[in-house]
C-alpha positions in Angstrom: 284.3 199.9 344.5 280.6 199.2 345.1 279.5 195.6 345.5 275.8 194.8 345.0 276.2 191.2 346.3 278.5 190.1 349.0 278.7 186.9 351.0 280.7 186.3 354.1 281.8 182.8 355.1 278.6 181.4 353.6 278.4 177.7 354.3 275.9 174.9 353.7 276.2 171.5 355.3 274.0 168.4 354.8 274.9 166.2 357.7 278.5 165.4 357.2 278.7 166.7 353.6 279.9 170.3 353.0 278.2 171.6 349.9 279.5 175.2 350.2 282.4 176.0 352.4 283.1 179.5 353.9 282.3 181.3 350.6 283.0 185.0 350.4 281.9 186.6 347.1 282.1 190.2 345.9 279.9 191.1 342.9 280.2 194.6 341.4 277.1 196.6 340.6 276.4 196.7 336.9 278.6 193.7 336.1 278.1 190.2 334.7 279.7 187.8 337.2 280.5 184.3 335.9 280.1 181.7 338.6 282.1 178.7 337.4 282.6 175.2 338.5 282.2 171.6 337.5 278.8 169.9 338.2 278.4 169.3 341.9 280.7 172.2 342.8 278.0 174.0 344.9 277.0 176.7 342.4 273.2 175.9 342.5 273.3 175.6 346.3 274.9 179.0 346.6 272.3 180.6 344.4 269.5 178.9 346.3 270.9 180.4 349.6 271.0 183.8 348.0 267.3 183.4 347.0 266.2 182.1 350.4 265.3 178.7 349.0 267.6 176.9 351.4 269.0 178.4 354.7 272.8 178.8 355.2 274.3 176.6 357.9 276.4 179.6 358.8 277.6 182.9 357.3 275.8 185.9 355.9 275.1 187.8 352.8 273.6 191.0 351.5 272.0 192.0 348.2 271.7 195.6 347.1 272.2 196.8 350.7 269.7 194.4 352.2 270.8 191.8 354.7 269.6 188.2 355.0 267.6 187.0 356.9 266.3 190.3 358.4 265.4 191.8 355.1 264.6 188.6 353.2 261.4 189.9 351.6 263.0 193.1 350.4 265.9 191.1 348.9 263.4 188.8 347.0 261.6 191.8 345.6 264.9 193.0 344.0 266.0 189.8 342.5 264.9 187.9 339.3 266.0 184.3 339.2 266.3 181.3 336.9 267.2 178.2 338.8 267.7 174.9 337.0 265.1 174.3 334.3 262.1 176.6 334.1 258.6 175.0 334.4 255.4 176.2 332.9 251.8 175.3 332.4 252.0 173.6 329.0 248.4 174.4 328.0 248.7 178.1 328.7 250.4 180.5 326.4 253.7 182.1 327.2 251.9 185.4 328.0 249.5 183.6 330.3 252.3 181.9 332.2 254.0 185.2 332.7 250.8 186.8 333.8 250.5 184.3 336.7 253.9 185.4 337.9 253.1 189.1 337.4 250.0 188.8 339.6 251.9 187.0 342.3 254.5 189.8 342.2 251.7 192.5 342.0 253.3 194.1 339.0 251.5 196.2 336.4 250.0 194.4 333.4 252.3 196.0 330.9 255.3 194.3 332.6 254.5 191.1 330.7 254.8 192.7 327.3 257.9 194.5 328.4 259.5 191.2 329.5 258.5 189.4 326.3 260.0 192.2 324.3 263.3 192.0 326.2 263.8 188.4 325.4 262.5 188.6 321.8 259.2 186.6 322.3 256.8 189.5 321.7 255.4 187.7 318.6 255.3 184.3 320.3 253.6 185.3 323.5 250.2 183.9 322.3 251.6 180.5 321.5 251.0 177.6 323.9 254.1 176.9 326.0 254.1 173.2 325.0 254.8 174.3 321.4 257.9 176.3 322.4 261.3 175.0 321.4 263.8 174.4 324.2 265.5 177.7 323.4 262.1 179.5 323.5 261.4 177.9 326.9 264.7 179.2 328.2 263.8 182.7 326.9 260.4 182.4 328.6 262.2 181.5 331.8 264.4 184.6 331.4 261.3 186.7 330.8 259.9 185.5 334.1 263.1 186.5 335.8 263.0 189.9 334.1 259.4 190.8 335.1 259.5 194.2 336.8 263.1 194.7 335.6 264.8 193.8 339.0 268.2 195.3 339.6 269.7 191.8 340.2 269.4 188.6 338.1 270.6 185.2 339.3 270.8 182.8 336.4 271.7 179.1 336.9 273.1 177.6 333.7 270.5 179.2 331.4 272.2 177.6 328.3 272.1 174.1 329.7 270.8 171.6 327.1 270.7 174.1 324.2 272.1 173.5 320.8 274.9 175.9 319.6 272.4 178.3 318.0 270.4 178.4 321.2 273.5 179.0 323.3 274.5 181.9 321.0 271.0 183.5 321.3 270.9 183.3 325.1 274.5 184.4 325.4 273.9 187.5 323.4 270.7 188.2 325.3 272.4 188.0 328.7 275.3 190.1 327.5 272.9 192.9 326.4 270.8 193.1 329.6 273.1 195.3 331.8 273.1 198.0 329.1 269.4 197.6 328.4 268.3 198.4 331.9 271.2 198.7 334.2 271.1 195.4 336.0 273.7 193.1 337.6 273.9 189.5 336.6 275.2 186.5 338.4 275.3 183.6 335.9 276.6 180.0 336.6 278.2 177.6 334.2 280.6 174.7 334.0 282.1 176.0 330.8 284.6 178.8 331.0 284.7 179.0 327.2 281.1 180.4 327.3 281.5 182.6 330.3 284.6 184.3 329.1 282.6 185.7 326.2 280.2 187.7 328.4 281.5 188.0 332.0 283.4 191.0 333.5 284.5 189.1 336.6 284.5 185.4 337.5 284.5 183.2 340.6 285.7 179.6 340.3 284.1 177.1 342.8 285.1 173.5 343.3 284.0 171.1 346.1 282.3 174.1 347.7 285.5 176.1 347.9 286.3 179.3 346.1 289.5 178.8 344.1 289.6 182.2 342.4 287.8 185.5 342.2 288.7 188.3 339.8 288.9 189.4 336.2 289.7 187.2 333.2 293.1 189.0 333.1 293.7 188.1 336.8 293.0 184.5 335.8 295.6 184.6 333.0 298.1 185.8 335.6 297.2 182.9 337.9 298.6 180.3 335.6 301.3 179.6 338.3 298.6 177.8 340.3 297.9 175.5 337.3 301.3 174.4 336.3 300.1 172.0 333.6 298.3 174.8 331.7 299.2 178.0 329.9 297.1 181.1 329.3 298.4 183.1 326.4 295.2 185.0 325.6 294.3 182.7 322.7 291.6 180.5 324.0 293.7 178.6 326.7 291.8 179.9 329.7 289.7 176.7 329.8 292.9 174.8 330.4 293.7 177.0 333.4 290.2 176.5 334.8 290.4 172.7 334.4 293.9 172.5 335.8 293.0 174.5 338.8 290.0 172.3 339.5 292.2 169.2 339.0 294.9 170.5 341.3 292.3 171.3 344.0 290.8 167.8 343.7 294.3 166.3 344.2 294.8 168.5 347.2 291.5 167.5 348.7 290.1 171.1 348.5 293.0 172.6 350.2 293.5 175.4 347.6 290.4 177.4 348.6 292.5 180.0 350.3 294.2 180.8 347.0 293.8 183.7 344.6 291.4 186.5 345.3 290.7 189.9 343.8 293.9 191.9 344.3 292.3 195.2 345.4 290.8 193.5 348.5 
């Protein structure tokens, strides 16, 4: 099995606080990997380490065969990202905002139109960014991540703050991307009910510790670790997720050596 992203004992400490603790992830090429955890679990910190935005305290990782930090620039060239809320120049159009990113990345001019088409904003590219709805701004952020069609996308809660209609739009867009141009997506959320609709594999993070990594079916079988919940395939996976987090919190983070992908 080929993994496009792997981390080995990735750790981030801020003085005495451990934000990410010995994290080992395995993300399959061409998959959508749901990175789950409550707010403050360490998801954004992990993604920032993968993007070189904050250095790991210890551990290592590789993306598409490139190793950090030796091949940091090559890694960044192959990753599109959306971390926290996207920001734009309000008095520039959507297309003009993307063109700034395009020039920084030294991409051809037609990559802007290509990205706008991918996210369904080709008819709104000439509108000022300040006149975009929140859902359109999220789409524009995704368009920025998609410039040049990178093989890896790292998306940090792209549906955060959206209404149900906006969530549905972004969810369908993300789900379609691997088939549209053969990319791999790592997407974070604190809602399993959303991730289970799009993800092939999931990793559950709590207090910086990896509680679980595997398929949704693997998670259903892990119900023994969450004694207060049941997973019967009828929408109860959220209960398993919440119960696993609650159990880990009671144990003070001691469950992080728990379930992993069976084939490893």
